[in-house]
TORDO-761345 format. One record per residue: x, y, z of N, C-alpha, C in turn; residue in one letter. Coordinates in Angstrom, 1 decimal, always signed. Example, Ala and Ser with C-alpha at 12.3 -4.5 7.8 and 13.67 -1.06 7.14 Angstrom:
<pts>
PT    n.xx    n.yy    n.zz   ca.xx   ca.yy   ca.zz    c.xx    c.yy    c.zz  resn
PT   +13.2    -5.7    +7.8   +12.3    -4.5    +7.8   +13.2    -3.3    +7.8     A
PT   +12.8    -2.2    +7.1   +13.7    -1.1    +7.1   +12.9    +0.0    +7.9     S
</pts>
This chain:
<pts>
PT    n.xx    n.yy    n.zz   ca.xx   ca.yy   ca.zz    c.xx    c.yy    c.zz  resn
PT   +40.9   -76.1   -68.1   +40.3   -75.5   -69.1   +39.4   -74.3   -68.8     M
PT   +38.4   -74.8   -68.2   +36.9   -74.7   -67.9   +37.5   -73.5   -66.7     K
PT   +38.4   -73.9   -65.9   +38.9   -73.0   -64.8   +39.6   -71.6   -64.9     R
PT   +40.8   -72.1   -66.3   +41.1   -70.6   -66.6   +40.1   -69.9   -66.9     N
PT   +39.0   -70.5   -68.0   +38.4   -69.4   -68.2   +37.7   -68.6   -67.1     H
PT   +37.2   -69.3   -65.8   +36.5   -68.4   -64.8   +37.3   -67.5   -64.3     I
PT   +38.7   -67.9   -63.9   +39.4   -67.1   -63.7   +39.9   -65.7   -64.4     C
PT   +39.6   -65.7   -66.2   +40.0   -64.8   -66.7   +38.6   -63.7   -66.4     M
PT   +37.6   -64.4   -66.3   +36.3   -63.7   -66.5   +36.5   -62.5   -65.3     T
PT   +37.0   -63.7   -64.3   +36.9   -62.6   -62.9   +37.6   -61.6   -63.1     T
PT   +39.1   -61.8   -63.6   +40.0   -60.7   -63.7   +39.5   -59.8   -64.3     L
PT   +38.8   -59.6   -65.3   +38.2   -58.8   -66.5   +36.9   -58.2   -65.7     V
PT   +36.2   -58.5   -65.0   +35.0   -57.6   -64.6   +35.6   -57.1   -62.9     T
PT   +37.1   -57.8   -62.6   +37.3   -57.0   -61.6   +38.2   -55.6   -62.2     A
PT   +38.5   -55.8   -63.1   +39.0   -54.4   -63.7   +37.8   -53.4   -64.4     G
PT   +37.0   -54.1   -64.6   +35.8   -53.1   -64.9   +35.5   -52.6   -63.9     C
PT   +35.5   -53.2   -62.5   +34.7   -52.0   -61.7   +35.6   -51.3   -61.1     L
PT   +37.1   -51.6   -61.1   +38.1   -50.8   -61.0   +37.7   -49.3   -61.6     L
PT   +37.2   -49.8   -63.2   +37.5   -48.4   -63.7   +36.1   -47.5   -63.9     C
PT   +35.4   -47.8   -63.7   +33.7   -47.6   -63.3   +33.8   -46.9   -62.0     T
PT   +34.7   -47.4   -61.2   +34.3   -46.6   -59.5   +34.5   -45.3   -59.5     A
PT   +33.6   -44.8   -58.9   +34.1   -43.3   -58.8   +35.0   -42.6   -58.2     P
PT   +36.0   -41.2   -59.1   +36.7   -41.2   -58.5   +36.8   -39.8   -57.3     A
PT   +37.9   -40.1   -56.5   +37.7   -39.3   -55.6   +38.8   -38.1   -55.7     F
PT   +39.3   -37.3   -56.6   +40.1   -36.6   -56.8   +39.8   -35.0   -55.9     S
PT   +38.4   -35.1   -55.2   +38.1   -33.8   -54.7   +38.6   -34.1   -53.3     D
PT   +38.6   -35.0   -53.1   +38.8   -35.5   -51.4   +39.9   -35.3   -51.2     Y
PT   +41.0   -35.2   -50.1   +42.4   -34.9   -49.8   +42.7   -36.4   -49.9     P
PT   +43.9   -36.9   -50.9   +44.4   -37.7   -51.2   +43.5   -38.8   -52.1     Q
PT   +42.8   -38.3   -52.5   +41.6   -39.0   -53.2   +41.0   -39.9   -52.4     G
PT   +40.9   -40.1   -51.3   +39.8   -41.1   -50.3   +39.0   -40.3   -49.6     R
PT   +37.8   -40.5   -49.8   +36.6   -40.2   -49.3   +36.4   -40.5   -48.0     G
PT   +37.0   -41.4   -47.2   +37.0   -41.6   -45.7   +37.5   -40.5   -45.7     W
PT   +38.6   -39.7   -45.7   +39.2   -38.6   -45.4   +38.2   -37.4   -45.3     Q
PT   +37.3   -37.0   -46.3   +36.5   -36.2   -46.5   +35.7   -36.1   -45.3     A
PT   +35.4   -37.2   -45.1   +33.8   -37.5   -44.0   +34.2   -37.2   -42.5     V
PT   +35.8   -37.4   -42.5   +36.7   -37.0   -40.9   +36.7   -35.6   -41.2     K
PT   +37.4   -34.7   -42.3   +37.3   -33.4   -42.2   +36.0   -32.6   -41.9     S
PT   +34.6   -33.5   -42.6   +33.5   -32.7   -42.2   +33.0   -32.7   -40.8     D
PT   +33.6   -34.1   -40.2   +33.2   -33.5   -38.8   +34.3   -33.0   -37.9     F
PT   +35.2   -32.7   -38.2   +36.3   -31.9   -37.8   +35.2   -30.5   -37.7     E
PT   +34.6   -30.6   -39.2   +34.3   -28.9   -39.2   +32.6   -28.8   -38.6     D
PT   +32.2   -29.7   -38.6   +30.8   -29.8   -37.5   +31.5   -29.3   -35.9     I
PT   +32.6   -30.2   -35.6   +32.8   -29.6   -34.3   +33.3   -28.6   -34.2     D
PT   +34.0   -27.6   -35.3   +34.4   -26.3   -35.1   +32.7   -25.4   -35.1     A
PT   +32.3   -25.8   -35.9   +31.2   -24.7   -35.6   +30.4   -24.7   -34.6     E
PT   +30.3   -26.3   -34.3   +29.5   -26.2   -32.8   +30.1   -25.7   -31.6     L
PT   +31.7   -26.0   -31.3   +32.5   -24.7   -30.6   +32.4   -23.7   -31.3     A
PT   +32.1   -22.6   -32.1   +32.0   -21.5   -32.0   +30.3   -20.5   -32.2     S
PT   +29.5   -22.0   -31.8   +28.3   -21.6   -31.4   +27.9   -21.7   -30.1     L
PT   +29.2   -22.6   -29.3   +28.7   -22.8   -27.9   +29.2   -21.6   -27.3     G
PT   +30.2   -21.3   -28.2   +30.8   -19.5   -27.5   +29.9   -18.4   -27.7     G
PT   +29.0   -18.4   -29.2   +28.1   -17.4   -28.9   +27.0   -17.8   -28.0     E
PT   +26.9   -18.6   -27.9   +25.8   -19.1   -26.4   +26.3   -18.6   -25.2     L
PT   +27.4   -18.6   -24.8   +28.1   -18.5   -23.5   +27.9   -16.8   -23.8     D
PT   +28.2   -16.0   -24.8   +28.1   -14.6   -24.8   +26.6   -14.6   -24.7     D
PT   +25.7   -14.8   -25.1   +24.1   -14.4   -25.1   +23.7   -14.9   -23.6     L
PT   +24.3   -15.6   -23.0   +24.1   -16.1   -21.8   +24.5   -15.2   -20.7     D
PT   +26.0   -14.7   -20.9   +26.5   -13.7   -20.4   +25.5   -12.1   -20.8     G
PT   +25.1   -12.3   -21.7   +24.4   -10.8   -21.7   +22.9   -11.2   -21.1     K
PT   +22.6   -12.3   -21.2   +21.4   -12.2   -20.4   +21.1   -12.1   -18.8     L
PT   +22.1   -12.5   -18.4   +22.9   -12.4   -17.0   +23.1   -10.8   -16.8     D
PT   +23.2   -10.1   -17.6   +23.7    -8.8   -17.6   +22.3    -8.3   -17.4     D
PT   +21.0    -8.5   -18.4   +19.9    -8.0   -18.6   +18.9    -8.8   -17.3     V
PT   +19.2    -9.8   -16.1   +18.5   -10.4   -15.4   +18.7    -9.3   -14.5     L
PT   +20.8    -9.0   -14.5   +21.0    -8.1   -13.1   +20.3    -6.5   -13.1     D
PT   +20.4    -6.6   -14.3   +19.4    -4.7   -14.8   +18.3    -4.8   -13.9     A
PT   +17.2    -6.4   -14.1   +15.8    -6.2   -14.2   +15.7    -6.2   -12.6     I
PT   +16.6    -7.1   -11.9   +17.0    -6.9   -10.5   +17.5    -5.4    -9.7     D
PT   +18.0    -5.0   -10.4   +18.3    -3.5   -10.0   +16.9    -2.9   -10.1     G
PT   +16.6    -2.8   -10.9   +15.1    -1.9   -11.4   +14.3    -2.3   -10.3     V
PT   +14.1    -3.4   -10.1   +13.1    -4.1    -9.2   +13.4    -3.8    -7.4     S
PT   +14.5    -3.3    -7.3   +15.3    -3.2    -6.1   +14.8    -1.6    -5.9     D
PT   +14.7    -0.8    -7.1   +14.5    +0.4    -6.7   +13.1    +1.0    -6.7     Q
PT   +12.1    +0.0    -7.3   +10.8    -0.3    -7.1   +10.5    -0.4    -5.8     V
PT   +11.8    -1.4    -5.5   +10.9    -1.8    -4.1   +11.2    -0.9    -2.8     D
PT   +12.6    -0.4    -3.0   +12.8    +1.2    -2.1   +12.1    +2.2    -2.5     G
PT   +10.7    +2.5    -3.9    +9.8    +3.7    -3.6    +8.5    +3.1    -3.0     V
PT    +8.5    +1.8    -3.2    +7.5    +1.5    -2.3    +7.2    +1.4    -0.9     S
PT    +8.6    +1.3    -0.7    +8.8    +1.2    +1.2    +9.0    +3.0    +1.5     D
PT    +9.2    +3.8    +0.4    +8.8    +5.1    +0.6    +7.5    +5.7    +0.8     D
PT    +7.0    +5.1    +0.0    +5.3    +5.3    -0.2    +4.6    +4.8    +1.4     V
PT    +5.0    +3.5    +1.5    +4.3    +3.0    +2.4    +5.0    +3.8    +3.5     A
PT    +6.0    +4.5    +3.9    +6.9    +5.1    +4.6    +5.9    +6.4    +4.8     M
PT    +5.5    +7.2    +3.6    +4.5    +8.1    +3.5    +3.4    +8.3    +4.1     V
PT    +2.6    +7.2    +3.7    +1.1    +6.5    +3.8    +1.5    +6.3    +5.8     Q
PT    +2.0    +6.0    +6.0    +1.7    +5.2    +7.6    +2.2    +7.0    +8.1     A
PT    +3.1    +7.6    +7.7    +2.9    +9.3    +8.6    +1.7    +9.7    +8.1     S
PT    +1.2   +10.0    +6.9    -0.2   +10.3    +7.0    -1.2   +10.0    +7.8     L
PT    -1.4    +8.3    +7.8    -2.1    +7.8    +8.6    -2.2    +8.3   +10.1     D
PT    -0.6    +8.6   +10.6    -0.6    +8.7   +12.1    -0.4   +10.2   +12.1     A
PT    -1.0   +11.0   +11.1    -1.1   +12.5   +11.0    -2.4   +12.6   +12.2     E
PT    -2.6   +13.4   +13.0    -3.6   +13.7   +13.8    -4.0   +15.3   +13.5     V
PT    -5.5   +15.4   +13.3    -5.6   +16.9   +12.8    -6.6   +17.1   +13.8     K
PT    -6.4   +18.6   +14.0    -7.2   +19.3   +15.4    -7.9   +20.4   +15.2     L
PT    -8.9   +20.2   +15.3    -9.7   +21.9   +14.9   -10.7   +22.2   +16.0     S
PT   -10.6   +23.8   +15.9   -10.8   +24.5   +17.3   -11.5   +25.7   +16.7     V
PT   -12.5   +25.8   +17.2   -13.8   +26.8   +16.9   -13.9   +27.8   +18.4     E
PT   -13.8   +28.6   +18.6   -14.1   +29.1   +19.8   -15.3   +30.5   +20.2     M
PT   -15.6   +30.8   +20.8   -16.2   +31.6   +21.4   -15.7   +32.1   +22.7     S
PT   -16.1   +33.3   +23.0   -15.7   +34.4   +24.1   -16.5   +33.8   +25.2     T
PT   -17.5   +33.7   +24.7   -18.7   +32.9   +25.6   -18.8   +34.5   +27.2     A
PT   -18.2   +33.5   +28.3   -18.1   +34.2   +29.6   -17.0   +35.1   +29.5     F
PT   -15.8   +35.0   +29.1   -14.6   +35.3   +29.0   -15.0   +37.4   +28.5     A
PT   -14.8   +38.3   +29.8   -14.4   +39.5   +29.3   -13.7   +40.4   +30.2     E
PT   -13.4   +41.6   +29.4   -12.2   +42.4   +30.4   -12.4   +42.1   +32.1     E
PT   -11.7   +41.7   +32.9   -11.5   +42.1   +34.0   -12.3   +41.2   +34.7     G
PT   -12.9   +39.9   +33.8   -13.6   +38.5   +34.6   -12.7   +37.7   +34.6     G
PT   -13.1   +36.4   +34.8   -12.4   +35.0   +35.0   -13.2   +34.0   +34.4     D
PT   -14.4   +34.1   +33.8   -15.2   +33.5   +33.2   -14.7   +33.0   +32.0     G
PT   -15.1   +31.8   +31.5   -14.7   +30.3   +30.8   -14.5   +30.9   +29.0     E
PT   -13.3   +31.0   +28.2   -13.9   +31.1   +27.3   -14.2   +29.4   +26.3     A
PT   -15.1   +29.5   +25.5   -15.8   +28.1   +25.3   -15.6   +27.8   +24.4     V
PT   -14.7   +26.5   +23.6   -14.7   +26.3   +22.2   -14.9   +25.1   +22.1     G
PT   -15.2   +24.5   +20.7   -15.7   +23.2   +20.1   -14.5   +22.8   +19.5     M
PT   -14.0   +21.3   +19.9   -12.8   +21.0   +19.0   -13.1   +19.6   +18.6     I
PT   -12.2   +19.3   +17.3   -12.5   +17.8   +16.8   -11.3   +17.4   +16.7     R
PT   -10.5   +15.8   +17.2    -9.9   +15.5   +16.9    -9.8   +14.5   +16.0     V
PT    -9.4   +14.1   +15.0    -9.3   +13.3   +13.7    -7.8   +12.7   +13.2     E
PT    -8.1   +11.4   +13.4    -7.1   +10.8   +13.0    -7.4    +9.4   +12.2     Q
PT    -6.4    +9.1   +11.1    -6.5    +7.7    +9.9    -8.2    +8.1    +9.6     M
PT    -8.5    +9.1    +8.9    -9.5    +9.6    +8.7   -10.7    +9.1    +9.1     A
PT   -10.9    +9.2   +11.3   -11.7    +9.0   +11.8   -11.8    +9.9   +12.8     A
PT   -12.9   +10.1   +13.8   -12.7   +10.8   +15.1   -12.0    +9.9   +16.1     G
PT   -11.2   +10.7   +16.9   -10.5    +9.8   +18.0   -11.3   +10.2   +19.1     V
PT   -11.9    +9.3   +19.7   -12.5    +9.2   +20.9   -11.5    +8.5   +22.6     T
PT   -12.6    +8.8   +23.7   -11.9    +8.4   +24.6   -10.6    +9.3   +25.0     G
PT   -10.3   +10.6   +24.3    -9.6   +11.2   +25.1    -9.9   +12.2   +26.3     L
PT    -8.6   +12.6   +27.4    -8.8   +13.3   +28.2    -8.1   +14.6   +28.7     I
PT    -8.5   +15.2   +29.8    -8.0   +16.6   +29.7    -6.3   +16.5   +29.9     I
PT    -6.1   +15.8   +30.2    -4.5   +15.2   +30.1    -4.0   +14.9   +28.8     D
PT    -4.8   +14.6   +27.7    -3.9   +14.3   +26.3    -4.3   +15.9   +25.7     D
PT    -4.2   +16.9   +26.3    -4.5   +18.0   +25.9    -3.7   +19.6   +26.3     F
PT    -3.0   +20.3   +25.7    -2.0   +21.3   +26.6    -2.1   +22.5   +25.7     G
PT    -1.8   +23.8   +26.0    -1.5   +24.6   +25.7    -0.2   +25.1   +25.7     M
PT    +0.8   +25.4   +24.8    +2.0   +25.7   +24.3    +2.7   +26.9   +25.2     V
PT    +3.0   +27.0   +25.9    +3.8   +27.9   +26.8    +3.6   +29.1   +26.2     S
PT    +4.0   +29.6   +24.9    +4.8   +30.8   +24.3    +3.5   +31.1   +23.4     Q
PT    +3.1   +31.9   +24.1    +1.3   +32.7   +23.8    +1.5   +34.4   +23.3     Q
PT    +0.6   +34.6   +22.6    +0.2   +36.0   +22.6    -0.5   +36.3   +23.2     I
PT    -0.6   +37.6   +24.5    -1.2   +38.0   +25.2    -1.1   +39.2   +25.3     V
PT    -2.4   +40.4   +25.6    -2.0   +41.6   +25.7    -1.3   +42.2   +26.4     P
PT    -1.1   +42.6   +26.7    +0.6   +43.6   +27.2    +0.2   +43.5   +29.1     A
PT    +0.5   +42.6   +29.9    +0.3   +42.7   +31.6    -0.4   +41.5   +31.8     G
PT    -0.9   +40.7   +30.7    -2.0   +39.6   +30.9    -1.2   +38.1   +30.9     C
PT    -1.5   +37.2   +31.5    -1.2   +35.9   +31.9    -2.0   +35.4   +30.8     T
PT    -1.6   +33.9   +30.3    -1.8   +33.5   +29.2    -3.1   +32.4   +29.6     A
PT    -3.4   +31.7   +28.4    -4.7   +31.0   +29.2    -4.2   +29.7   +29.4     M
PT    -5.1   +28.5   +30.0    -4.7   +27.3   +30.1    -6.7   +26.6   +29.9     S
PT    -6.2   +25.1   +29.8    -7.5   +24.4   +29.9    -8.0   +24.0   +31.1     I
PT    -9.6   +24.3   +31.4   -10.2   +24.3   +32.8   -10.7   +22.8   +32.6     D
PT   -11.5   +22.8   +31.9   -12.0   +21.6   +31.4   -12.4   +20.8   +29.7     E
PT   -13.1   +19.9   +30.4   -12.9   +18.9   +29.0   -14.1   +17.9   +28.9     L
PT   -14.6   +17.8   +27.8   -15.7   +17.0   +28.1   -16.2   +16.4   +26.4     Q
PT   -16.6   +15.4   +26.3   -16.4   +14.5   +25.2   -18.1   +15.1   +24.4     A
PT   -18.2   +14.9   +23.3   -19.5   +14.8   +22.6   -19.3   +13.6   +21.0     H
PT   -20.2   +12.5   +21.8   -20.5   +11.8   +20.5   -19.6   +11.0   +20.0     G
PT   -19.7   +10.2   +19.4   -18.8    +9.6   +18.7   -17.8    +9.7   +17.6     P
PT   -17.8   +11.1   +17.4   -17.0   +11.5   +16.2   -15.9   +12.8   +16.6     D
PT   -15.2   +12.4   +17.6   -14.4   +12.7   +18.0   -14.2   +14.1   +18.7     G
PT   -15.5   +14.8   +18.6   -16.1   +16.3   +19.3   -15.9   +16.1   +20.7     G
PT   -15.4   +17.4   +21.2   -15.1   +17.7   +22.7   -15.5   +19.2   +22.7     Y
PT   -15.7   +19.6   +24.0   -16.1   +20.8   +23.9   -15.5   +21.2   +25.3     S
PT   -14.5   +22.2   +25.3   -13.2   +23.0   +26.1   -13.4   +24.3   +26.6     V
PT   -13.2   +24.4   +28.0   -13.4   +26.1   +28.4   -12.2   +26.3   +28.9     R
PT   -11.7   +27.3   +28.3   -10.0   +28.2   +28.8   -10.4   +29.0   +30.1     L
PT    -9.7   +29.1   +30.9    -9.4   +30.4   +31.7    -8.1   +30.9   +31.5     I
PT    -7.5   +32.3   +32.2    -6.2   +32.8   +32.5    -5.6   +31.5   +33.5     P
PT    -4.7   +31.4   +33.0    -3.4   +30.2   +33.6    -3.1   +30.4   +35.1     A
PT    -3.1   +32.0   +35.3    -2.6   +32.0   +36.7    -4.0   +32.1   +37.7     V
PT    -3.8   +31.8   +38.7    -5.3   +31.5   +39.8    -5.2   +33.4   +39.9     A
PT    -6.8   +33.2   +40.0    -7.1   +34.8   +40.9    -6.6   +36.2   +39.7     G
PT    -6.1   +35.8   +38.2    -6.1   +37.0   +37.3    -7.3   +37.2   +36.4     N
PT    -7.6   +37.7   +35.7    -8.6   +37.9   +34.8    -8.4   +38.2   +33.6     T
PT    -9.1   +38.4   +32.7    -8.9   +38.0   +31.1    -8.7   +39.6   +30.9     W
PT    -7.7   +40.1   +30.1    -7.7   +41.6   +29.7    -8.4   +41.9   +28.5     C
PT    -8.7   +43.4   +27.8    -9.4   +43.5   +26.5    -7.8   +42.7   +25.6     E
PT    -8.4   +42.6   +24.6    -7.6   +42.2   +23.6    -7.6   +40.9   +22.9     G
PT    -6.6   +40.3   +22.2    -6.5   +38.9   +21.4    -5.6   +38.3   +21.9     T
PT    -5.8   +37.2   +22.7    -5.4   +35.7   +22.9    -5.1   +34.8   +21.7     Y
PT    -3.7   +34.5   +21.5    -3.5   +33.5   +20.7    -2.3   +32.0   +20.7     I
PT    -2.7   +31.6   +20.6    -1.8   +30.0   +21.4    -2.2   +28.8   +20.7     A
PT    -1.2   +27.8   +20.8    -1.1   +26.5   +20.2    -1.9   +25.4   +21.4     T
PT    -2.8   +24.9   +20.9    -3.3   +23.9   +21.7    -3.3   +22.9   +20.9     M
PT    -2.6   +21.5   +21.7    -2.0   +20.2   +21.2    -2.6   +19.2   +21.8     T
PT    -2.7   +18.0   +21.0    -3.0   +16.3   +21.5    -2.6   +16.1   +21.5     V
PT    -2.2   +14.9   +22.3    -1.5   +13.2   +22.3    -2.4   +12.3   +22.0     D
PT    -2.7   +11.4   +21.1    -3.6   +10.7   +21.1    -3.0    +9.0   +21.2     T
PT    -1.8    +9.2   +21.6    -0.9    +8.0   +22.0    -0.4    +7.3   +20.4     G
PT    -1.0    +7.5   +19.4    -0.4    +7.3   +18.0    +0.0    +8.6   +17.2     L
PT    +0.0    +9.5   +18.0    +0.6   +10.8   +17.4    -0.4   +12.3   +18.0     G
PT    +1.2   +13.0   +17.3    +0.4   +14.9   +18.4    +0.2   +15.7   +16.9     I
PT    -0.9   +16.1   +17.7    -1.3   +17.2   +16.7    -1.5   +18.3   +17.1     G
PT    -2.0   +19.8   +16.6    -2.3   +20.6   +17.2    -2.9   +21.3   +16.0     G
PT    -3.1   +23.1   +17.2    -4.1   +24.0   +16.1    -4.1   +25.1   +16.9     A
PT    -4.4   +26.5   +16.0    -4.3   +27.7   +16.7    -5.6   +27.9   +17.4     L
PT    -5.4   +28.3   +18.5    -6.5   +29.1   +19.3    -6.7   +30.1   +19.3     V
PT    -7.6   +31.2   +18.8    -7.7   +32.7   +19.5    -8.9   +33.3   +19.7     R
PT    -8.8   +33.8   +20.7    -9.6   +34.6   +21.6    -9.8   +35.9   +21.8     V
PT   -10.8   +36.0   +21.0   -11.2   +37.9   +21.5   -11.7   +38.0   +22.4     E
PT   -11.0   +38.9   +23.4   -12.0   +39.2   +24.8   -12.3   +40.7   +24.6     V
PT   -13.7   +40.9   +25.0   -14.4   +42.2   +24.6   -14.4   +42.8   +25.8     P
PT   -14.1   +44.4   +26.1   -14.5   +45.7   +26.7   -15.6   +45.0   +27.6     T
PT   -15.1   +45.2   +29.1   -15.8   +44.7   +29.9   -16.9   +45.4   +29.5     A
PT   -19.0   +44.8   +30.4   -19.8   +45.7   +29.9   -20.3   +46.5   +30.9     T
PT   -20.5   +47.6   +30.5   -20.7   +48.7   +31.8   -22.0   +48.3   +32.5     P
</pts>
């Protein structure tokens, strides 16, 4: 009899637990474990979507980086152009000439004396010799007269200064009254420069 009492108590207790157990009516088929699985499937779907968005963002980032590389290449190109211009400016040879008729006069063969300065890379160029200088053959000279040529060159000081003496290019010829204009050139070995030379030959002194 006692044993039957225990069994009845157990059945009643179990029945009460079943009655008070939470309902799963909100889940598929009323089973909570299926809802948990569904939630994970939703999470997986959200993660997959987020992964796609991240891939899109990564692609856009690659585009931005490519654009930056393109701009960087353009900047490098501009820098190269600037360097070339600077190198060209540095290589530019500046030649300045101041002439005096001095001993040059009509009918004579004396020298026209000039002071010149050669500059390159913002400094005077020293060590040049007469062979580094020249006179362009196309010169403006008085009618019936010959062009000028460099007869002598002397260096003066460490700042690229030189003195030059010009005479009629053809031996035995003399100066004519009037204006002589020519281009003097200089080759420093790193560049070539030039300057106009003007000599005004006066009328012979009586």
